[in-house]
C-alpha angles and dihedrals in degrees: 000000000000120000121240089255093052090049092052090047093053090046092049091047092051091049093051092047092049089048092051092046092051092047090051091049092051092048092049092045092062094063101022090095095056090042091057092044089052091051092049092048092051090051092048096048092044090055096044102032114048094192091057097071096054120113089234091058093046089054091047091053092051093045091048093057098046093098094046090046094056096053091041094054088049091051091048088065090050096044090050084065092050095258139101136215112223093172098071096098093050092045089052092054093046093047091052092046094049092043090052090049092051093048093048088051090060100254115153107269097229092048090048093050092049091048090051093051088050090047092052093049091047094050092047094045102037100033101037104014098050093046093048102032101037106022092039096229123156113273090220094055094042098045092042090053093046089049089060093039096052092043090054093047089051092054091046092050095047098032087231092295132123114248112220114213127177108184118150094217092053093044089055092055093049102038109359132109138231115199090345094306121113112252095228089055090051089049091051091050089050094050091047093053094045092046092050091050093047095048099042107027106036135070089237091057092052088048090054092056092043092052091049092047096051124342095198095049089047091052092049090051091058101263115142095230094185094053092048090052092050089050096052094050088048089054090049090050092048093053092044088056091047088051087053091053091051093047093049092047093049096048097035087227142073114227121193090227096046096116101038111139093002092119090064093051088049092051090051092050095047095046092045087053091061102255105142124233087224090061133227099084136068132046148204097287090064090045090054090054091047093052091047089050092055092043094050090045094052092044090049092050089050093052089049091054097248113158116258089232088073091062092080089050091050092047090051092051091048091050091052091047091048092052091049090049089049091053092047093048093051090047090053095046 
């Protein structure tokens, strides 16, 4: 016969297991649809486009989404707090232009790259994060204004001209290999693992979800809401700068229009991955699937000979569909 304490322990354990299972089901349900759609698209393209199923094409797809992946992961952190960073494309362009200028001036490549990453985090945290998290301004107004500001600064700095830069260290980051694996793919894997750890195994990660779920409740529980918001925009800025480094290394040049429209593709990827516009739910696994969906779709359209001009149309349709799915998901929760 079990004692009363043992019975209560068994009951408590069962409740915790059921709660964990239900939470896991709800998390997976948010990106199960796009995951199934991705799988069906892969099967269809493999059957209709012989070149699609090759290992070379698979590598090309992953390399092609590296820039979008970085800014999408950064915006996942922001969206989890019920915000969004519209300035990532402009910050990417400015980071690439400043990096090219530093390298052309003879600054050590690794020191220049490190400085650009710090620069991106500082711009995201101080420009966007402070105004949103500390001054309490609307994320839409602030990031829209910073998008215009940063784009203008980029054109002033470059004079509207593309800066050519041919530095071996930078080229390796954008298009090199380590052990036969493309460096951008390794960087994506590293960012994914770090992001998973931060969001699910640290106090900061729990605070991000809490702030997105209910800012006032998070504040009353002792969380520094303003500091959390500053931090997530700094992360978004850091990853946008990293995307700028990868883009500049891949192209061997920094164009002032390099990141134009990237924020919309990032929004589509994050929302497709199940992170809610209202904050508090979602994560980087779903965003990874969303980015892969967009990358595979674009690659498939290219193999089928569809004009690249239609990609913006497709992205817009996907964004509308993702917002609709988000609304339906929240209505059913």
